[in-house]
C-alpha positions in Angstrom: -7.5 -15.3 -6.8 -9.2 -12.0 -7.8 -11.4 -11.3 -10.6 -10.3 -9.4 -13.4 -11.0 -7.8 -16.3 -9.9 -6.2 -19.7 -9.5 -2.5 -20.6 -7.9 -0.4 -23.2 -5.7 2.2 -21.8 -7.5 5.5 -23.4 -4.2 7.3 -24.2 -1.8 3.9 -25.5 -4.6 2.2 -26.3 -2.6 -1.1 -24.7 -4.7 -3.4 -23.3 -4.6 -3.4 -18.9 -6.0 -5.6 -16.9 -8.2 -4.6 -13.8 -8.9 -6.2 -11.0 -12.6 -5.9 -11.1 -13.0 -4.7 -7.4 -11.2 -1.3 -8.8 -13.9 -0.7 -11.2 -15.4 3.0 -10.7 -11.7 3.9 -9.4 -9.2 5.7 -11.2 -6.2 3.3 -11.9 -2.8 4.2 -14.0 -1.6 2.0 -17.1 1.3 0.7 -16.3 3.0 1.2 -19.9 2.3 4.5 -20.2 1.3 5.5 -16.3 -1.9 7.8 -17.8 -5.2 7.4 -15.5 -7.9 6.5 -16.3 -11.4 4.9 -14.4 -11.4 1.4 -14.5 -15.2 0.3 -15.7 -16.1 -3.2 -17.3 -18.7 -1.4 -19.8 -16.3 -0.3 -22.5 -16.5 3.5 -21.6 -12.9 5.5 -21.4 -12.7 8.0 -18.5 -13.4 11.0 -20.5 -17.7 10.6 -21.0 -17.3 8.9 -24.5 -17.5 5.2 -25.6 -14.3 3.1 -25.9 -14.3 4.1 -29.8 -14.0 7.8 -28.8 -17.6 9.3 -29.6 -18.7 11.5 -27.2 -21.8 11.6 -24.9 -24.6 13.8 -26.1 -23.6 17.4 -24.0 -20.3 16.2 -22.7 -17.4 17.8 -25.0 -14.7 15.7 -26.3 -11.7 15.4 -24.5 -8.8 14.0 -26.6 -6.3 11.5 -25.0 -2.8 12.9 -25.8 -4.3 16.2 -24.2 -5.8 14.4 -21.2 -2.2 12.7 -20.6 0.1 16.3 -21.3 -2.6 17.8 -18.3 -1.5 14.9 -16.3 2.1 15.5 -16.9 2.1 19.0 -15.8 0.4 18.9 -13.1 2.4 16.1 -11.8 5.8 18.6 -12.5 4.1 21.3 -10.9 3.8 19.1 -8.3 7.2 17.9 -8.0 8.5 21.6 -8.0 6.8 23.3 -5.6 8.9 24.5 -2.5 8.2 23.9 0.8 8.6 26.7 2.8 
């Protein structure tokens, strides 16, 4: 049995159970498929606290816009024609 912790998805806000062995790795939310960094200290992938406050010197990144960027990148990768 693996050790797990619960972390909020920075995009949809739903709680996600993450294996402790994945701390420091990028994981995907099983609800919205957004990718974020797994960590047990309550910080999200954008460098700020889970509440949305920014770290000094780090610009705030809107989670919705980050999700849009991820979707656009995936679409571009799928539409790439291999010659």
